[in-house]
N, C-alpha and C positions, 0 to 999 in steps of 0.2 A: 596414301595420304588420307583416304576416308577412314581407314582403321585407326589412325592417329587422332583424327577428330572425335571418333566414337569413344576411344580410351579417355580422352580429355573430358568429354562430356560426362562419362561415368564418374570420373574422379570429382568433377565439380558437384554433381548431384549427391555423392556419398560423403564427401569431405568438407565442401565449402558451405553448402546450404544449412546443414544441421548446426554449425557453429554460429551462422547468422541468426538462425531462428531460435536459439536456446534461450534467448531473452524475449519472452513474449509480453506484450503489453497487457496489463491487468486492468487498466482504466485510463482516463484522460482528465485533464484539467479543463473544466467546463466554465468556470467563473474565476475571475481574479481581480482583486483590488490590492494594489501594493505589490509585494514580492512573495514568491514561494521558490525554494530551492530543494533539490534532492541531492543527498549524499550518495554517490554510487562509486564503488571501486575506489574509494578514498579520495574522490574529487567531487567538489561542489559544482552543481550544474543549475543555472537559473532556469526555471520553467515558465512557460507562457500558456495562454489559452490554446488548447488543441494538442499540447504536448503529452506524451505518454508517461504513465506511472508504471513502475515495475516492482515485482516482489523483492523485498529486502531494501527497498528505498527508505531512507531516512529523511522524512519530509519536514521542512521548517518554514514557517511564515515569518514575514518581517513585522517590525513595529507598525501598528495601524494598518495591517494587511488582513485579508480574508481570502480564502480559496474554496471552490467547490469542485469535488472530484466525483465523477460517475464511473463506477466499476463495471466490468464486462457483464455482470449479472443484474445490472441497474441499481445496485446499492449506491445511495448518495451520501457522501461524507463531506460536511462543511467545516472548515477549520477557521478558527478566529486568530487574532494577533498573537505573535510570539508563541506559536504552537509547534510542538515537535512530536512526531510519532514515526514509528517504524512499522511497515507492513512485513511482518515476519513470515506470514504464510497467506497465500491466496490460491485456492484451487477451484476452478469452475469448469468442470467437465461433466455436465449432468447426464449426458449420454452413457457415461462409464460409471455413474454414481459417485463422482468426485466433487464433493461440496465442502469448502473449508475456508474460513477467514480468521486470522489471529493478527491482531494489531496491538502493538505495545505503545502506550501513550506516556510520554515523558513529561510533558508540560503543556499548558494552554487549555483552549476550549475547542469542543467539537460537538457537532450535531450529526446523528446517525439515522438514516432512514432505510430500512430493510429493502433489499432486492430479492432476487430469486433464492439465494443461499439461505438468507434469514427466513423466508416464508416456507420453503421445502424442508430445511434441515436447521431449525433454529439452535439446536445444541451444537452445531458446527461453527457458530460465530461467537468469537470471544475477543474481549478488549482487556488487556492487562494495564493496570495503573500502579503507581507506587504502593498503594495501600490495599488494592482489592483487584479482583478479576470480575468483569461484568459478562455473564453469560446470557446471551440475548434470548428473551422470551417474548418480548413484544416486537413491535415494528419501528419504534422510534425512541430515542433517548438523547439527552443533552449531558455533557459532562465538563467539569472544570478540574484541571489538575495543577497544583502548585508546582512551582519551579522544582524540578527533579533534584537538583543539588542541595537546595534548601531542605527539601523533605528527607534527603539522605542524611544530612547532619542531624536533624531533629528526631527522625523516627526509624532510621535504618531501613528505608523502603527497599523493595525488591529483595528482601532477605532471601538468602539461599541461592541467588543468581550471581 
């Protein structure tokens, strides 16, 4: 009986725990006025203060809404009304030299304040917009992006993607 327990424990450690930990939180919703949702695995999930944000989340604020997100490296990202962005890449493992943030902004307004990634490795932080990519060299910026689909019709934004 004791051998069976040990075998089950080993199976749990090697097979169950890694699948639960594969989605590590990269940040949290710290402030919220109105609504914010995340599209994950083709499902829309309403987020609240304290909820986690994950890599590949497609974040969307509602009309008359605003949200503040604090990332694991203390980066602060504030989103205005009707904003949509995707956190395509976020890597914060400074002990291994892994620092990277890539956000694709589709529409709306955002304010960015650098955290550890932006301070230690500014070339590792990039924001892609329909008409440009911002490579972070400072510690703070504000941006407004027109509706993605409107931009697509008029300017063929994100060409090549």
